C-alpha positions in Angstrom: -0.4 -0.4 0.1 1.0 3.5 -1.4 1.8 6.7 1.2 -2.2 8.2 -0.8 -3.9 4.7 -0.3 -2.7 4.2 3.8 -3.5 8.3 4.0 -7.4 7.7 1.9 -7.6 4.2 4.1 -6.6 7.0 7.7 -9.7 9.4 5.8 -12.3 6.5 5.8 -11.5 5.0 8.7 -11.2 8.5 10.5 -14.8 9.4 9.3 -16.7 6.4 9.8 -15.2 6.3 13.7 -17.6 9.9 13.5 -20.3 9.2 11.9 -20.1 6.4 15.3 -19.7 8.5 17.6 -22.4 10.9 15.8 -24.9 8.1 16.4 -23.7 8.1 20.1 -23.1 11.1 21.1 -26.2 10.6 23.2 -24.9 8.2 25.1 -21.3 9.5 25.6 -23.5 13.3 27.4 -26.0 10.5 29.1 -23.0 8.5 31.0 -20.4 11.5 31.4 -23.4 12.9 33.8 -24.9 9.1 35.0 -23.1 6.4 35.0 -20.3 5.6 38.1 -18.3 3.2 35.9 -14.6 4.8 35.1 -14.4 2.0 32.1 -17.3 3.7 30.5 -16.0 6.5 31.0 -12.3 6.1 29.7 -13.6 3.8 27.4 -15.5 7.4 25.8 -12.8 9.5 26.6 -10.5 6.9 23.9 -12.8 7.0 21.2 -12.5 10.8 21.1 -8.4 11.5 22.0 -8.4 8.6 19.0 -10.6 11.0 16.5 -9.1 14.8 17.6 -5.5 13.2 16.4 -6.6 11.9 13.8 -8.2 14.1 12.7 -5.0 16.5 13.5 -3.5 14.6 11.7 -5.5 14.1 8.6 -6.0 17.6 7.8 -1.9 18.7 8.3 -2.1 16.3 5.6 -4.0 17.7 3.6 -6.7 15.9 3.3 -10.4 17.7 3.3 -13.3 16.2 5.7 -16.7 16.0 6.3 -16.9 16.4 9.6 -20.3 16.2 12.3 -18.0 18.1 15.0 -15.2 20.6 14.2 -11.7 20.1 16.5 -12.8 22.7 19.4 -16.3 20.8 20.6 -14.0 17.1 20.5 -10.9 18.5 22.8 -14.0 20.2 24.7 -15.4 16.5 25.2 -12.6 14.6 25.3 -12.0 17.3 28.7 -15.1 16.6 30.5 -15.2 13.1 30.1 -11.1 13.2 31.8 -12.2 15.5 35.1 -15.4 13.1 34.6 -13.0 9.8 34.8 -10.8 11.2 37.4 -13.3 12.2 39.9 -14.0 8.6 39.9 -10.7 6.9 40.1 
């Protein structure tokens, strides 16, 4: 697989994960407010953190993305999830 194919694969993988996040966003917010299980919060945090890092890499490599949430929103959500995780452990 050459470099361009890898970039396109990462773009598709990222967009699929963003669609999954979009579908799960209400559950994430509900868990953020109500969950007392740090494993649940950590799982959500890791998903959002991966999306933030991948988004940054793709944009810096020149790929244009059509996504529901901007990086600021995802960073804010990751921060809230991290704070909640710290409260629970």
